[in-house]
C-alpha positions as CSV (number, residue, x, y, z in Angstrom):
1,M,62.4,125.5,65.7
2,T,59.5,126.9,63.9
3,V,57.5,125.0,61.2
4,E,55.7,127.3,58.2
5,R,52.8,125.6,56.3
6,T,52.4,127.1,52.8
7,Q,49.9,125.7,50.1
8,L,51.1,125.9,46.7
9,G,48.4,124.7,44.3
10,C,47.9,120.7,44.6
11,Q,51.0,120.7,47.0
12,T,51.5,121.3,50.7
13,R,54.9,122.4,52.2
14,Y,56.2,122.5,55.8
15,T,59.3,124.3,56.4
16,L,61.1,123.9,59.1
17,R,63.6,126.7,60.5
18,E,65.9,126.7,63.5
19,G,66.1,130.5,63.9
20,A,66.8,131.9,60.4
21,A,68.6,129.0,58.8
22,L,66.5,126.5,56.9
23,S,66.6,123.0,58.2
24,C,64.4,121.1,55.6
25,T,61.4,121.6,53.8
26,L,58.7,118.6,53.8
27,T,56.3,118.5,50.9
28,F,53.1,116.6,50.4
29,G,51.4,116.3,47.2
30,A,50.8,115.3,43.4
31,C,49.7,117.0,40.1
32,Q,48.6,115.4,36.8
33,G,46.9,112.1,38.3
34,A,50.3,110.8,40.2
35,P,49.9,109.2,43.6
36,P,50.5,111.7,46.5
37,E,53.8,111.3,48.2
38,W,55.8,113.1,50.8
39,K,59.4,114.3,50.0
40,I,61.9,115.8,52.2
41,L,64.4,118.6,50.9
42,L,67.6,118.9,52.9
43,P,69.6,121.9,52.6
44,G,73.4,121.0,52.0
45,P,76.7,122.9,51.1
46,G,76.1,124.5,47.8
47,S,73.0,122.5,46.9
48,S,70.1,120.5,48.3
49,R,69.4,117.0,48.2
50,Q,65.8,115.6,47.9
51,L,64.9,112.2,49.3
52,D,61.5,111.1,48.2
53,G,59.2,108.1,47.1
54,M,57.3,107.9,50.4
55,H,53.3,107.4,49.4
56,L,50.1,108.5,51.2
57,F,50.0,106.9,54.8
58,A,46.9,105.3,56.6
59,A,46.1,106.8,59.7
60,P,47.9,107.6,62.0
61,V,50.1,110.0,59.7
62,A,52.2,111.7,62.2
63,V,53.2,108.5,63.7
64,R,54.8,106.9,60.7
65,L,55.9,110.4,59.4
66,R,58.1,110.6,62.6
67,A,59.5,106.8,62.1
68,W,60.2,107.6,58.5
69,L,61.9,111.1,59.2
70,A,63.8,110.6,62.5
71,P,66.9,108.4,60.8
72,L,66.9,111.3,58.0
73,I,66.9,114.6,60.1
74,G,67.1,113.3,63.7
75,P,64.4,112.7,66.3
76,D,63.7,116.2,67.6
77,R,63.2,117.7,64.0
78,A,61.1,114.7,63.1
79,A,58.8,115.1,66.2
80,E,58.5,118.8,65.2
81,L,57.4,118.1,61.5
82,A,55.2,115.3,62.3
83,D,53.4,117.5,65.1
84,A,52.8,120.4,62.4
85,V,51.4,117.9,59.9
86,G,49.1,116.5,62.8
87,A,48.1,120.0,63.6
88,R,47.4,121.1,60.2
89,P,47.3,118.2,57.9
90,P,47.8,118.6,54.0
91,R,44.7,118.8,51.6
92,L,44.2,115.9,49.4
93,P,44.1,116.6,45.8
94,E,40.2,116.8,44.4
95,V,39.4,113.9,42.3
96,P,36.7,115.1,39.8
97,R,33.4,113.2,40.1
98,R,32.0,112.0,36.9
99,A,28.5,112.1,36.1
100,P,26.6,109.3,35.3
101,A,26.2,108.2,31.8
102,A,22.8,109.6,30.1
103,G,20.0,107.0,30.2
104,L,21.5,104.7,32.8
105,T,20.3,104.2,36.4
106,I,21.2,102.1,39.3
107,P,18.6,99.8,40.6
108,R,17.6,100.1,44.2
109,Q,18.6,97.2,46.3
110,R,16.0,95.5,48.7
111,D,17.1,94.5,52.1
112,Y,15.3,90.9,52.4
113,R,16.7,90.3,55.8
114,A,13.9,89.3,58.4
């Protein structure tokens, strides 16, 4: 089994192949302000089906990802994908920083602990 990682704009794709055959594609990302999600695309006869709705995990990602994927694609494939994600995690979407409003300042806080 091999895993190819591809960055496409705001999405990161992990494609799992067994030899030349596509086993599944795991996608992480979100665009236009939607929360980032993991999505799995499983090839099927004549078409593919997508299972989605898993939001961003707290650490450790690989352990939770493996637990979610194992019943869907089997423990061996789940371990392979989780290891690939752990080795090269997806980039989180960049959140633009807003500049402070003109004329406003944040007062410094003093530490009165003795």
